[in-house]
C-alpha positions in Angstrom: 19.2 -35.2 -31.4 22.5 -34.5 -29.6 23.2 -31.6 -31.9 20.0 -29.9 -31.0 20.6 -30.1 -27.2 23.0 -27.2 -26.9 20.7 -24.9 -28.8 17.7 -25.9 -26.6 19.8 -25.4 -23.5 20.9 -21.9 -24.7 17.3 -20.9 -25.0 16.8 -21.5 -21.3 19.5 -18.9 -20.3 18.8 -15.2 -19.8 22.0 -14.4 -21.8 23.2 -16.9 -24.3 26.9 -17.6 -24.4 27.5 -15.7 -21.1 29.2 -17.6 -18.2 27.1 -17.5 -15.0 23.9 -16.6 -16.8 20.6 -17.2 -14.9 18.3 -19.9 -16.1 15.3 -18.7 -17.9 11.9 -20.3 -17.4 9.7 -18.7 -20.1 6.0 -19.0 -20.4 4.4 -20.4 -23.6 3.1 -17.7 -26.0 -0.5 -17.7 -24.8 0.1 -17.2 -21.0 3.0 -14.8 -21.9 0.7 -12.5 -23.9 -2.0 -12.6 -21.1 0.6 -11.7 -18.4 2.0 -8.8 -20.4 -1.5 -7.5 -21.0 -2.5 -7.8 -17.3 0.7 -6.3 -15.9 0.9 -3.7 -18.7 -2.7 -2.6 -18.0 -1.9 -2.3 -14.3 1.1 0.0 -15.1 -0.9 2.2 -17.5 -3.9 2.5 -15.1 -1.5 3.4 -12.3 0.3 6.1 -14.3 -2.7 7.8 -15.9 -5.1 7.3 -12.9 -2.8 8.9 -10.4 -1.8 11.6 -13.0 -5.5 12.5 -13.2 -5.7 12.8 -9.4 -2.7 15.0 -9.2 -3.8 17.3 -12.1 -7.3 17.6 -10.6 -6.1 18.6 -7.2 -3.3 20.9 -8.3 -5.3 22.6 -11.1 -8.6 23.4 -9.6 -8.4 26.0 -6.8 -11.5 24.7 -5.0 -9.7 21.5 -4.3 -6.7 23.2 -2.7 -7.0 22.0 0.9 -4.5 20.3 3.3 -6.4 16.9 3.0 -6.4 17.0 -0.8 -2.7 17.9 -1.0 -2.0 14.8 1.1 -4.1 12.8 -1.4 -2.1 14.4 -4.3 1.2 13.5 -2.7 -0.1 9.9 -2.1 -1.0 9.8 -5.8 2.5 11.0 -6.7 4.0 8.0 -4.8 1.6 5.6 -6.6 2.4 7.4 -10.0 6.1 6.8 -9.4 5.5 3.1 -8.8 3.8 3.0 -12.2 6.7 4.8 -13.9 9.8 3.4 -12.1 8.8 0.0 -10.8 6.0 -1.7 -12.6 7.2 -1.6 -16.2 10.6 -3.3 -15.3 8.9 -5.8 -13.0 6.6 -6.7 -15.8 9.5 -7.9 -17.9 11.2 -9.6 -14.9 8.0 -11.4 -14.0 7.1 -12.6 -17.5 10.6 -13.3 -18.9 12.0 -14.5 -15.5 15.1 -12.5 -16.2 16.4 -9.0 -15.4 17.7 -7.2 -18.4 18.2 -3.7 -17.0 21.6 -4.0 -15.3 22.7 -4.7 -11.7 22.8 -1.0 -10.8 19.1 -0.4 -11.7 18.2 -3.7 -9.9 19.2 -2.2 -6.6 17.7 1.2 -7.5 14.5 -0.5 -8.5 14.3 -2.2 -5.1 15.0 1.2 -3.4 12.2 2.8 -5.4 9.9 0.0 -4.5 10.6 0.3 -0.8 10.5 4.1 -0.8 7.2 4.5 -2.5 5.6 1.7 -0.4 6.6 3.4 2.9 5.7 6.8 1.5 2.2 5.5 0.7 1.6 4.1 4.2 2.8 7.2 6.0 0.6 9.4 3.8 -2.4 7.2 4.6 -1.5 7.4 8.3 -1.5 11.2 8.2 -4.7 11.2 6.1 -6.3 9.1 8.8 -5.2 11.6 11.4 -6.6 14.4 9.3 -10.0 12.6 8.9 -10.1 11.9 12.6 -9.8 15.6 13.5 -12.2 16.6 10.7 -14.9 14.1 11.9 -14.6 14.7 15.6 -14.5 18.5 15.4 -15.3 19.6 11.8 -15.8 23.3 12.7 -12.4 23.7 14.5 -10.6 21.4 12.0 -9.5 24.1 9.6 -7.5 25.8 12.3 -5.8 22.6 13.4 -4.9 20.8 10.2 -3.4 23.7 8.2 -1.4 23.8 5.0 1.8 24.1 6.9 0.9 21.0 9.0 0.1 19.1 5.8 3.4 20.2 4.4 5.3 18.8 7.4 3.4 15.5 7.1 4.2 15.2 3.3 7.9 16.1 3.9 8.2 13.5 6.7 6.5 10.8 4.6 8.9 11.3 1.7 12.1 12.0 3.5 11.8 9.2 6.0 10.8 6.6 3.4 13.5 7.6 0.9 16.3 7.9 3.5 15.4 4.5 5.1 15.1 2.5 1.9 18.2 3.9 0.2 20.3 3.6 3.4 19.3 0.0 3.9 19.5 -1.3 0.4 22.2 1.1 -0.8 24.7 0.2 1.8 24.0 -3.6 1.6 23.1 -3.7 5.3 20.1 -5.9 4.4 22.5 -8.7 3.2 24.7 -8.8 6.4 24.9 -12.5 7.4 23.5 -13.7 4.1 26.7 -13.4 2.1 26.8 -17.2 1.2 23.2 -17.2 0.1 23.5 -14.0 -1.9 26.6 -15.4 -3.6 24.8 -18.7 -4.5 21.8 -16.8 -5.9 23.9 -14.2 -7.9 23.9 -14.8 -11.6 23.8 -12.7 -14.8 20.2 -11.7 -15.5 19.0 -12.0 -11.9 17.7 -9.4 -9.5 17.2 -11.0 -6.1 17.2 -8.8 -3.0 17.6 -10.7 0.3 16.9 -9.1 3.7 18.2 -10.6 6.9 16.1 -11.4 10.0 17.0 -8.2 11.9 16.1 -5.8 9.1 13.0 -7.7 8.0 11.6 -7.2 11.5 12.5 -3.5 11.3 10.7 -3.4 7.9 7.7 -5.0 9.4 7.6 -2.6 12.4 7.8 0.4 10.1 4.8 -1.1 8.2 2.7 -2.3 11.2 3.1 0.7 13.5 1.3 3.2 11.2 -1.1 0.4 10.3 -2.2 0.0 13.9 -2.5 3.8 14.3 -4.7 3.9 11.2 -6.9 1.1 12.5 -7.3 2.7 15.9 -8.1 6.1 14.3 -10.7 4.6 11.9 -12.3 2.6 14.7 -12.8 5.9 16.6 -14.0 7.7 13.5 -16.6 4.9 12.9 -17.9 5.3 16.5 -18.0 9.1 16.3 -19.7 9.1 12.8 -22.3 6.6 14.1 -23.1 9.0 17.0 -23.3 12.0 14.7 -25.6 10.2 12.3 -28.0 9.4 15.1 -28.0 13.1 16.3 -28.6 14.3 12.7 -31.5 11.9 12.2 -32.9 12.9 15.6 -32.7 16.7 14.7 -34.1 16.0 11.2 -37.2 14.3 12.6 -37.9 17.2 15.0 -37.4 19.8 12.3 -39.0 18.3 9.3 -39.1 20.5 6.2 -36.3 22.7 7.3 -33.0 22.7 5.4 -29.9 21.2 6.9 -27.7 23.4 9.0 -24.2 24.2 7.8 -22.7 22.1 10.6 -24.8 19.1 9.5 -23.7 19.5 5.9 -20.0 19.7 6.9 -20.3 16.7 9.3 -21.9 14.6 6.5 -19.2 15.6 4.0 -16.3 14.9 6.4 -17.9 11.5 7.3 -18.1 10.6 3.6 -14.5 11.6 3.1 -13.4 9.5 6.1 -15.3 6.5 4.7 -13.8 6.8 1.3 -10.2 7.1 2.7 -11.0 4.2 5.1 -11.7 2.0 2.1 -8.4 3.1 0.6 -6.6 2.1 3.8 -8.3 -1.3 3.8 -7.3 -1.8 0.2 -3.7 -0.9 1.0 -3.6 -3.4 3.9 -5.1 -6.2 1.9 -2.6 -5.6 -0.9 0.6 -5.2 1.2 0.1 -7.3 4.3 0.5 -10.7 2.6 3.8 -9.5 1.1 5.2 -8.3 4.4 4.1 -11.5 6.2 5.8 -13.6 3.5 9.0 -11.5 3.9 9.2 -12.4 7.6 8.4 -16.1 6.9 11.1 -16.2 4.2 13.8 -14.6 6.4 13.2 -17.0 9.3 12.6 -20.2 7.2 15.5 -19.9 4.7 13.8 -18.1 1.8 11.5 -21.0 0.9 8.9 -19.0 -1.1 8.7 -20.2 -4.7 9.3 -17.6 -7.3 5.8 -17.7 -8.8 4.3 -17.1 -5.3 6.6 -14.2 -4.7 5.6 -12.7 -8.1 1.9 -13.1 -7.2 2.3 -11.3 -3.9 4.4 -8.5 -5.3 2.0 -7.8 -8.1 -0.9 -7.9 -5.7 0.9 -5.2 -3.8 1.7 -3.2 -7.0 -1.9 -3.1 -8.1 -2.8 -1.2 -4.9 -1.2 1.8 -6.7 -3.9 1.5 -9.4 -6.8 1.1 -7.0 -6.8 4.5 -5.2 -7.9 6.5 -8.4 -10.7 3.9 -8.9 -11.8 4.4 -5.3 -11.9 8.2 -5.7 -13.7 7.9 -9.0 -16.4 5.7 -7.4 -17.0 7.8 -4.3 -16.0 11.4 -5.2 -18.3 13.3 -7.6 -15.7 16.1 -7.8 -13.1 13.7 -9.2 -15.5 12.3 -11.9 -16.2 15.9 -12.9 -12.6 16.8 -12.9 -11.7 13.8 -15.2 -14.4 14.9 -17.6 -13.0 18.5 -17.7 -9.4 17.2 -18.2 -10.3 14.6 -20.9 -12.4 17.0 -22.9 -9.6 19.7 -22.8 -11.7 22.2 -20.9 -8.9 22.6 -18.3 -6.9 24.4 -21.1 -9.5 27.2 -21.2 -8.9 30.5 -19.5 -9.9 30.6 -15.8 -10.7 26.9 -15.8 -9.0 26.6 -12.4 -11.9 28.5 -10.8 -14.6 26.0 -11.9 -16.6 24.7 -9.0 -16.4 21.0 -8.6 -18.2 20.6 -5.3 -20.8 22.6 -3.3 -19.5 25.1 -0.8 
């Protein structure tokens, strides 16, 4: 029995015969296969779902609007999560080891932070867009123009990337935690610790746009309710007559606001537990068990796969676009001029 012990011990290391290797805690074959399937499905759904959103909006000319370009840019952030973050996190979560080098460990964390913040600032600007569209739909086209949308997209990306890479790239997040980081460091590990000061900054950067979104959507809800009552009142007085252009526009903008409101709620439900746990961890000595952290982080990752499903459920134009893309009709001449929604 004693001769078997070294071999058994070696199997519990991320790298056999390497000094300072992390300890491996593998799953049994059944759960291992299930986890690979669940996480792999999430990555594939994220990549192809958001790719369909981007192709739909960029290809079909009728969908070229400031609001839709914001949605396409948001889909790009989610797509990049599916390409640069989720596949590597899948292996880390299932194998409990990091096999992609220390350099990509830090880069992986930078990508994770950048695309998360890019998503929330895109959603915040989309909320502002929907607020203007619902409160004053006829003046909206002159207020939220392509150039304004371009500035919003540029800010969302530049701020998110510069902040995440500056924080994690310089190691400022580990200031004051050198002993802890040294104790946790091993070959085959990828732990990123954030000190108390920076975890609060992280949370502020998350919660401020979140509160803005909540306030805007509360106002949108109240305005939409008032508009619905007015439309019902006018409809009862003019039975048999067709809806006016203003009524059709108002209904369309309210529906768009509702759909994107659901996307915002999904984002908050997915990411808020992760950010709360980050604060608790920083102030209570990083007490979160590894499996709890993995559950929270994957709950957050799956948000990147949810938006395309929300669009497919609520937007007829997206369902039609998917059908045209999948059947190859987008490759035909002048396919970009196909009408996907009524004028």
